C-alpha positions as CSV (number, residue, x, y, z in Angstrom):
1,M,7.9,26.4,5.0
2,E,10.1,27.5,7.9
3,A,9.3,31.1,9.1
4,D,10.3,33.3,11.9
5,W,10.4,37.0,12.9
6,E,12.2,39.4,15.2
7,F,12.4,43.0,16.2
8,D,15.5,44.8,15.0
9,V,14.7,48.4,16.1
10,G,17.7,49.3,18.3
11,G,19.8,52.4,17.8
12,D,22.4,50.7,15.5
13,S,19.9,48.5,13.6
14,P,19.4,49.0,9.9
15,L,16.9,51.6,8.9
16,I,14.5,51.1,5.9
17,E,14.7,54.2,3.7
18,A,11.3,54.1,2.1
19,Y,11.9,56.7,-0.6
20,W,15.6,56.0,-1.4
21,L,17.1,57.5,-4.5
22,G,16.7,54.4,-6.7
23,L,13.1,53.6,-5.7
24,V,10.9,52.3,-8.5
25,D,7.4,52.9,-7.1
26,L,5.5,49.9,-8.3
27,R,2.3,51.1,-6.7
28,A,2.1,54.0,-9.1
29,H,4.1,52.5,-12.0
30,P,3.8,48.6,-12.2
31,E,5.0,48.7,-15.8
32,R,8.4,49.8,-14.6
33,V,9.1,46.4,-12.8
34,S,11.5,45.4,-15.6
35,E,13.8,48.3,-14.5
36,I,14.6,46.5,-11.3
37,R,17.8,44.7,-11.9
38,E,17.1,41.9,-9.4
39,C,14.0,40.9,-11.4
40,R,16.4,39.9,-14.2
41,D,18.5,37.9,-11.8
42,L,15.7,35.9,-10.2
43,P,12.8,34.2,-12.1
44,G,9.5,35.1,-10.6
45,L,10.6,38.1,-8.6
46,S,8.7,40.5,-10.9
47,D,5.5,38.7,-10.2
48,V,6.2,38.8,-6.5
49,L,6.9,42.5,-6.4
50,L,3.8,43.3,-8.5
51,K,1.6,41.2,-6.2
52,L,3.1,42.9,-3.1
53,N,2.5,46.4,-4.6
54,A,-0.9,45.7,-6.0
55,A,-3.8,48.0,-4.9
56,E,-5.3,45.3,-2.7
57,S,-2.1,44.5,-0.9
58,A,-1.7,45.6,2.7
59,V,2.0,46.4,2.0
60,W,4.3,48.0,-0.5
61,T,7.9,47.4,-1.3
62,S,10.7,49.9,-1.3
63,K,13.9,47.9,-2.0
64,T,15.0,44.4,-2.8
65,D,18.2,42.5,-3.4
66,V,19.3,39.0,-4.4
67,F,22.4,37.6,-2.8
68,F,24.3,34.4,-2.0
69,P,24.5,33.6,1.8
70,E,27.9,32.6,3.1
71,A,26.5,29.6,5.0
72,I,23.1,28.0,5.8
73,D,22.0,25.5,8.3
74,P,20.1,22.7,6.4
75,Y,18.1,21.9,9.5
76,E,16.7,25.4,9.7
77,M,15.4,25.0,6.1
78,N,14.0,21.5,6.5
79,A,16.6,20.2,4.0
80,S,19.0,17.3,4.0
81,A,22.8,17.9,3.6
82,D,22.5,16.8,0.0
83,E,19.8,19.4,-0.7
84,A,21.9,22.2,0.8
85,G,24.8,22.2,-1.8
86,A,23.8,25.7,-3.1
87,A,21.9,28.5,-1.6
88,I,20.4,31.9,-2.7
89,A,18.5,34.5,-0.8
90,C,16.5,37.7,-1.4
91,Y,15.3,40.4,0.8
92,V,12.4,42.8,0.3
93,D,11.7,45.9,2.4
94,L,8.0,46.1,3.2
95,L,6.0,49.0,4.5
96,P,2.3,49.0,5.5
97,R,0.2,50.6,2.9
98,A,-2.1,52.2,5.5
99,H,-0.3,55.1,7.2
100,R,0.7,54.1,10.7
101,A,-0.8,50.6,10.4
102,W,2.1,49.3,12.4
103,S,2.0,52.3,14.7
104,D,3.4,50.4,17.6
105,Q,5.4,47.3,18.2
106,R,2.3,45.4,19.4
107,R,0.6,45.8,16.0
108,A,3.7,44.9,14.1
109,E,4.2,41.8,16.3
110,E,0.6,40.6,15.7
111,Y,1.0,41.0,12.0
112,C,4.3,39.1,11.9
113,R,3.0,36.3,14.2
114,R,-0.1,35.8,11.9
115,L,2.1,35.9,8.8
116,C,4.6,33.4,10.1
117,A,1.9,31.0,11.2
118,R,0.3,31.1,7.7
119,L,3.8,30.7,6.1
120,A,4.5,27.6,8.3
121,D,1.4,26.0,6.8
122,Q,2.9,26.2,3.3
123,P,4.1,22.7,2.2
124,L,7.5,23.9,0.9
125,R,10.9,22.5,2.0
126,C,14.4,23.7,1.5
127,C,13.4,27.4,2.2
128,R,12.6,29.8,4.9
129,V,11.4,33.3,5.5
130,D,12.8,35.5,8.3
131,I,11.1,38.9,9.0
132,A,12.9,41.7,10.8
133,V,10.7,44.5,12.0
134,R,12.7,47.7,11.6
135,R,12.4,51.4,11.9
136,A,11.5,53.0,8.6
137,A,12.0,56.5,7.4
138,V,8.8,57.4,5.6
139,A,8.0,60.9,4.4
140,E,10.1,62.7,7.1
141,A,8.8,60.5,9.9
142,Y,9.8,57.3,11.5
143,E,7.4,54.4,11.4
144,L,7.8,50.6,11.5
145,G,8.4,48.5,8.4
146,A,9.9,45.0,7.9
147,T,12.6,43.4,5.9
148,A,11.6,39.9,4.7
149,Y,14.5,37.6,4.0
150,A,13.7,34.5,1.9
151,T,16.4,31.9,1.6
152,A,16.4,28.6,-0.3
153,C,18.7,25.8,-1.0
154,G,19.1,23.0,-3.5
155,S,21.6,20.4,-4.6
156,T,22.5,22.8,-7.5
157,A,22.3,26.5,-8.0
158,V,19.5,26.1,-10.6
159,E,17.5,24.1,-8.1
160,A,18.1,26.7,-5.3
161,R,16.9,29.5,-7.6
162,Q,13.8,27.6,-8.5
163,R,13.0,26.9,-4.8
164,L,13.6,30.6,-3.9
165,S,11.2,31.6,-6.6
166,E,8.6,29.2,-5.2
167,C,9.3,30.5,-1.7
168,L,8.8,34.1,-2.7
169,L,5.6,33.4,-4.7
170,A,4.2,31.6,-1.7
171,F,5.3,34.5,0.6
172,A,3.6,37.1,-1.7
173,A,0.4,35.0,-1.9
174,T,0.3,34.7,1.9
175,V,0.8,38.4,2.4
176,A,-2.0,39.1,0.0
177,E,-4.5,36.8,1.9
């Protein structure tokens, strides 16, 4: 699997709103996962979110979305041109479960480097994960969080969806290690 990360913490960068109005807190209420619309749109996303929000997970999720990228580079996804006929993507906002676990950029960088190295060991093609470390508004304070973007392609939309599900499941398992 292709994987990379970056800092996106500048003044005009997106901010992760941890406790946004539509939050379904799966840490406290995993049974509410079916209320998340994106889980109906993408097979396997429910399992991914439950794993990422499990008590033993180092992170929790605050928001997710499924979308269709305007363009992809097959080379960046280890795919041939024929395998890149359709693409789908998903993002998940992640926050460390331990308060201030990513208290500085150095800690967040170490976490992202280790995670990307483990993801690169996954034998998956036609997909990638990009992690953007961002500022996060958590309980009236600013901390660091991350937005993980998973993108997959396939020769058909059905194949792209299946590959994205596999990519997200591998991502969740790697985060849980």
